[in-house]
PASEBA-1860 file (N, C-alpha, C; in nm, 3 decimals):
! residues 80
1> MLNANRDI> 0.084/-0.118/0.000/0.000/0.000/0.000/0.088/0.124/0.000 ~ 0.051/0.221/-0.080/0.125/0.346/-0.082/0.090/0.427/0.042 ~ 0.192/0.481/0.106/0.169/0.562/0.225/0.142/0.705/0.183 ~ 0.019/0.747/0.198/-0.017/0.885/0.169/0.008/0.967/0.295 ~ 0.016/1.097/0.277/0.043/1.185/0.390/-0.088/1.227/0.456 ~ -0.164/1.128/0.506/-0.291/1.157/0.572/-0.328/1.040/0.662 ~ -0.416/1.069/0.754/-0.471/0.965/0.841/-0.614/0.940/0.798 ~ -0.647/0.814/0.779/-0.783/0.777/0.740/-0.838/0.681/0.844
9> LVLLKNEL> -0.955/0.714/0.895/-1.025/0.626/0.986/-1.136/0.559/0.908 ~ -1.131/0.427/0.897/-1.229/0.352/0.821/-1.312/0.271/0.919 ~ -1.442/0.298/0.922/-1.533/0.223/1.007/-1.610/0.125/0.920 ~ -1.606/-0.001/0.956/-1.669/-0.105/0.876/-1.780/-0.172/0.955 ~ -1.891/-0.199/0.889/-1.999/-0.273/0.954/-1.966/-0.423/0.956 ~ -1.903/-0.467/0.850/-1.876/-0.610/0.835/-1.743/-0.645/0.900 ~ -1.747/-0.729/1.002/-1.624/-0.769/1.073/-1.552/-0.883/1.003 ~ -1.610/-0.937/0.897/-1.554/-1.054/0.832/-1.453/-1.020/0.723
17> LTEQEVEH> -1.419/-0.894/0.706/-1.322/-0.856/0.603/-1.182/-0.896/0.646 ~ -1.106/-0.944/0.550/-0.967/-0.979/0.578/-0.882/-0.853/0.576 ~ -0.759/-0.866/0.620/-0.666/-0.753/0.621/-0.641/-0.702/0.479 ~ -0.634/-0.793/0.383/-0.612/-0.753/0.243/-0.731/-0.674/0.189 ~ -0.852/-0.714/0.226/-0.970/-0.641/0.180/-0.976/-0.502/0.241 ~ -0.937/-0.489/0.366/-0.933/-0.357/0.430/-0.827/-0.270/0.362 ~ -0.710/-0.327/0.334/-0.604/-0.252/0.265/-0.652/-0.208/0.127 ~ -0.725/-0.294/0.059/-0.779/-0.260/-0.073/-0.876/-0.142/-0.063
25> EVEALNTL> -0.962/-0.142/0.040/-1.056/-0.032/0.060/-0.982/0.100/0.087 ~ -0.877/0.095/0.168/-0.800/0.215/0.199/-0.729/0.266/0.074 ~ -0.674/0.176/-0.007/-0.611/0.217/-0.133/-0.711/0.282/-0.226 ~ -0.833/0.227/-0.232/-0.937/0.285/-0.317/-0.974/0.424/-0.267 ~ -0.982/0.443/-0.136/-1.010/0.575/-0.080/-0.898/0.674/-0.112 ~ -0.773/0.630/-0.101/-0.660/0.718/-0.134/-0.663/0.758/-0.280 ~ -0.694/0.664/-0.369/-0.703/0.694/-0.512/-0.813/0.796/-0.538 ~ -0.927/0.777/-0.474/-1.040/0.869/-0.491/-1.004/1.008/-0.440
33> LKQVETDE> -0.941/1.015/-0.324/-0.905/1.145/-0.267/-0.798/1.216/-0.348 ~ -0.705/1.142/-0.409/-0.604/1.205/-0.493/-0.667/1.274/-0.613 ~ -0.776/1.218/-0.664/-0.841/1.275/-0.781/-0.915/1.404/-0.748 ~ -0.969/1.414/-0.627/-1.048/1.533/-0.594/-0.969/1.636/-0.516 ~ -0.853/1.602/-0.464/-0.772/1.698/-0.389/-0.666/1.763/-0.477 ~ -0.709/1.815/-0.589/-0.617/1.882/-0.681/-0.638/2.033/-0.670 ~ -0.541/2.107/-0.719/-0.553/2.253/-0.720/-0.672/2.297/-0.807 ~ -0.692/2.228/-0.918/-0.802/2.262/-1.008/-0.937/2.245/-0.939
41> AFCKAHEL> -0.955/2.135/-0.869/-1.081/2.111/-0.798/-1.100/2.212/-0.685 ~ -0.991/2.247/-0.616/-0.997/2.346/-0.508/-1.042/2.482/-0.563 ~ -0.986/2.521/-0.677/-1.020/2.651/-0.736/-1.163/2.652/-0.789 ~ -1.213/2.540/-0.835/-1.352/2.535/-0.881/-1.449/2.548/-0.764 ~ -1.409/2.504/-0.647/-1.498/2.503/-0.531/-1.487/2.629/-0.445 ~ -1.393/2.719/-0.476/-1.374/2.837/-0.392/-1.370/2.965/-0.474 ~ -1.404/3.075/-0.407/-1.388/3.209/-0.461/-1.310/3.291/-0.360 ~ -1.235/3.388/-0.408/-1.157/3.475/-0.322/-1.226/3.611/-0.313
49> VNRNRITS> -1.252/3.657/-0.191/-1.312/3.787/-0.169/-1.204/3.879/-0.116 ~ -1.184/3.991/-0.183/-1.088/4.092/-0.143/-1.164/4.223/-0.128 ~ -1.206/4.253/-0.008/-1.290/4.370/0.024/-1.414/4.374/-0.063 ~ -1.408/4.445/-0.175/-1.527/4.464/-0.259/-1.529/4.373/-0.381 ~ -1.424/4.299/-0.403/-1.415/4.218/-0.525/-1.424/4.069/-0.493 ~ -1.486/3.998/-0.584/-1.488/3.852/-0.576/-1.425/3.801/-0.704 ~ -1.329/3.711/-0.690/-1.262/3.657/-0.807/-1.262/3.505/-0.805 ~ -1.264/3.448/-0.923/-1.252/3.303/-0.940/-1.121/3.268/-1.011
57> NPKKILKE> -1.030/3.364/-1.017/-0.901/3.345/-1.084/-0.819/3.240/-1.006 ~ -0.788/3.127/-1.069/-0.716/3.021/-0.998/-0.580/3.064/-0.943 ~ -0.507/3.147/-1.018/-0.376/3.191/-0.971/-0.387/3.271/-0.842 ~ -0.485/3.361/-0.836/-0.503/3.442/-0.716/-0.551/3.358/-0.598 ~ -0.640/3.264/-0.625/-0.691/3.176/-0.518/-0.579/3.092/-0.461 ~ -0.498/3.031/-0.547/-0.389/2.946/-0.499/-0.283/3.028/-0.425 ~ -0.252/3.146/-0.477/-0.151/3.231/-0.413/-0.196/3.268/-0.272 ~ -0.322/3.306/-0.258/-0.371/3.349/-0.128/-0.391/3.232/-0.031
65> SRFFLMKP> -0.424/3.116/-0.082/-0.449/3.000/0.005/-0.321/2.936/0.055 ~ -0.207/2.975/0.004/-0.079/2.919/0.049/-0.042/2.969/0.189 ~ -0.096/3.083/0.230/-0.064/3.140/0.359/-0.153/3.081/0.467 ~ -0.096/3.059/0.585/-0.175/3.008/0.697/-0.274/3.115/0.743 ~ -0.224/3.236/0.760/-0.310/3.350/0.792/-0.320/3.438/0.668 ~ -0.442/3.464/0.627/-0.462/3.545/0.508/-0.449/3.693/0.545 ~ -0.424/3.773/0.444/-0.415/3.918/0.464/-0.551/3.970/0.510 ~ -0.552/4.086/0.577/-0.680/4.141/0.624/-0.779/4.164/0.510
73> FRFLINKN> -0.904/4.139/0.538/-1.015/4.160/0.445/-1.008/4.072/0.321 ~ -0.944/3.959/0.334/-0.944/3.859/0.225/-1.000/3.730/0.282 ~ -1.093/3.671/0.207/-1.161/3.552/0.254/-1.175/3.453/0.140 ~ -1.165/3.325/0.173/-1.197/3.219/0.079/-1.339/3.173/0.108 ~ -1.422/3.171/0.006/-1.560/3.126/0.022/-1.576/2.997/-0.056 ~ -1.630/2.897/0.011/-1.658/2.770/-0.053/-1.793/2.780/-0.125 ~ -1.794/2.750/-0.253/-1.916/2.762/-0.333/-2.012/2.645/-0.309 ~ -1.965/2.543/-0.243/-2.052/2.429/-0.217/-2.145/2.465/-0.106
END
């Protein structure tokens, strides 16, 4: 199994799964998450608000989201 840089808690109803089947489920989850955790998907789901302006420009969104603390009066809004 590839070690991804995340912790996944998998709760299963069926106790009869073997260790290989559980590993397969975790690998499938990692594959799924890799597809949706891209910069492109992040930019599609967010807008950047800078005081009076709202932008969907991916470059500006990614640049601003790299900082732990954003500059004053700048907000990321999730469109979902």
